[in-house]
N, C-alpha and C positions, 0 to 999 in steps of 0.2 A: 065265883071268882076263879079266873084263870092263872096258871102259873106265871104268865106275862104281868097280870096285876100285883099277884102276891109278892114278885120281886122287885117291883118298884116302876115296872112298865119301861117305856122307851128311854129314859134316861139312865137304867141299868144297862139294857143293852147296848146304847151307844157308848158307854164306857168300856164294856168288854169289847167291842170293835174296834174302838180308839186304840186301847192298849194292844190288843192283838196285832193290828197293823202297824203300830209303833215298832214292835218287835221284828214283825216281817220284814220291814223296811231294811233292817241291818242284818237279815239273814242270808248268806250267799246263796244257799240252795234254792230257798223260797221265792226271793225276792225276783229273780230273773223270771219266774212262773208268770208274773203280771206285767203284761206288755205295754200298759200306759206308765207314762212318765209320772202320773199322780196316783197314788194309790186310792183316793177318795172314791172314784167310781166302784172299785171292788168293795171298799168298805160300806157304801151305799147299798149294795146288793146283798152283802152278808147280814147287814142290819135289818132290811127288810124280809129277808128269809126268815131270820131268826124271830122277828116280831111276829110274824104270821104263824111259824111252826108252834110258838109258845102260847098262842091264844091273843095275840095283839091284831092289829090292822091286818087286812087281806090284801095291801097293796103290792107286795111281792106278785101274788097270782094274778092280779088284775092287770099289771103292767107287763110280766114277764112269763106268765102262764104257769104251767104245772114245773116243780123244781127240778125234776128229773137230774138230780145230782149226778150220778154215775154218768149218765151222757155228757152232761155240761163239763165234766172233769176229765173225760177219756182222752181227749188229745193232750193232757198234760202227762208228763212221765212222775207218776206218784209211786214211789218205792216205800219201803219199810222207813228209810232215812228221812225221807221227806214227811211221811205220816208222823214219826217221831218228832221231829222239828216244829210241825204243826200243833201238834198236842203240847209240846213245851211251851210254845207261845200263847196257846189257850189257857194253859195252866197258871202261867204268870197273869193274863187278865182275869181269869175267874178268881185268883186270890186276891186280886185287888178290888173286888167286888164287896167283900166280907159279907155274904150272904149267911143265911141261917145254915145249920149242918144239912138238913133235910133238901134245902134248894139246892145247895152247893152239889150235894152228891146226885141229886137227879139231873141237874144241868151237866155235870162231868160224865154221866154215864152215857149221855146221850151223846155228846162231843167225842167220846172216846168210840162209841160204836159207829158215829158217822166216819170218824177218820180211818177206822180199819176198814169200812167198807169202800172208801174212795181209792184204797190201793190198788194200782192197776198192772203192777210189773213188779218182779222181784230183781231185775237187772238194775245193777248200780247206774245212775246217772252218767252221761258222757256227755262229751262234745258232739255237736249235730243232732240229726233226727232219731227219733226213738224208732226202732223198727217196729212194724205192725205187722209183718208177716213176709212170705217169700216175695221179693220184689217190690214192696211196698213201704214207704214211709209216711211217718206224720211228722211234722215239725215239733222239736221239743219244747219250744215256746210259742205256740201260734198266738195270731192276736185276736183269737176269741176271748170273749168273757169268761170270768172264773166263777 
């Protein structure tokens, strides 16, 4: 039996993602990283990714290809503050699941490692584009998917 099945399958991951994006919607740092007016597409992508990662349906890979998380998040200004906010909202969502201690610890360990791996700058967020190198910039909030 996969971790996905052990924790309750899709309904569990739907709840995690729903609560997480409920929190993101009110976060003044994270919300602007999602260019879509509706957070539903981002929530769908995260749900599909988490389901596949934990042993559920492979729909994410079939529709989006390899996750390439660092590459997909590279255009976004993810500093330690953004990471910590992301983790705080995930912690809220995880706490609402009421998983067994082992399942909770396993999922939290992954989420922490993933969040730390996504940090791509130690520069504080500012107005305007993120500097990528001498003479080049990348938009702070591009219209690409998260």
